[in-house]
N, C-alpha and C positions, 0 to 999 in steps of 0.2 A: 371644260376640260377638268377630268377628274384626277385629282393628285393622289399618289399612293400614301397609305398610313404613315409611313416612315417620314415623308415629306412634311406632313401636318405636325408630326412631333419635333421635327427640327424648326418649323416656323414659330410653334408656340414656345419653345424653349428660348429661341432667339427674342420673341416678343418679351417673355418673363425677364431676361437678363437685361433688356433695354429699360424696363419698368423698374428693375431693382436698382440699376445704377442711377437712374433719375432720382429715386427715392433717397439713395445714399448721398448723392450730391446735394439734395435738398435739406439734408440734415436729419432724416428719420433714422430710427434704430433699425428698421427692416428685418428684424429677427423672425426666423420662420419656425413654428413649432413642429411641422411636418416630418416625422421619420418613416421611412418605408419598411422598416422592421416591425413586424407585428408585436405588439405589447410593449412598444417603446414609444414615447412621445404620444402625441395625439392631435386633434385639430385637423384642418384641411390643408392640402398643399398650397392654396392660394392665400392663405392667411400671412399677413406681414404685420409687424409691430408698428403701430402709428404714432408711437411717442417719439419724442426728440431723442436724438443720439445722447448717450450719458446719463440716462434716467436711471433711477434706483428702483429695485423691486421688480415686481412682474411685469412681463411684457403684456400689451394689450391691442386687441383690435375691436373696436366696438364694445359689445358687451362680454367678449370672452377675454380671459387672462391665461397666461402660462408662465411656468418658470423656465430657467435654463435647460432643464432636461425634457422639456416639451409636454409636461403633465398639465393638461387643459382644466379650466373650470368656467362656470357660467357666473360672471359677477356684474349684473348690470349697472349702467350708469344711471343716476337719478333722471327722472323725466325731463326733457329739454335741457340736459346738461349743455353748457356753452362749448366745451371743448371735447366732442366726441373723438375719441383716439381712433382715426382711420387716416389713410392717404386718400388723396383725391380719387374720386371714383373712376376716373378715366385711366387710372394706373392699375386696375384689375387684373390680376393675373389669371391664366388660364391654369386649369387643374391637370397639371403633368409633372412628372419627375424631373428634377434637375438632374445634370449629368453625375453630380456627386451623389444625389439620392439613388440614382440608377445603379451607380457602381457599388454603393452600399448594399442595396438589395440584391444584386447579383452575387457578392461575396456572402452575404447571409444564405442564400439559396445554395451556393456551393458547399458552405459549411454544413447545412442540413443534410444535403444529399450524401455527404462523406460521412457523416453520423448515422444515417440510414443504411448506407452500405456496410459500415463496420458492424451495426447490429444484426444485419441479416447474414453476414460472413461469419460471425461469432458461432462456436459450436454449441 
């Protein structure tokens, strides 16, 4: 049976929320750098901070770090580093927008459309 695309989105969002809840309860920071708005933030939608909650400094997922604004950079750990900053592999997220990210992207698109209309209607 083939599910419609919208059903897959709902399934993946539910799975992602489940893994996020488990990570938070396990004591991980779980910060995500992904921003749906172009030019803001960086990284991938499925990245989550693998450091323990309450850490100071940059967020980290394996060899990538990011600040609170989501600006990412590559900063590899030394080879065979004993504490690779990642959550268990079985908690890998699906690459899809969360509801909050989808609402932010929709608001950004509405704002861009309004600006475009104002430019076109201007004499």
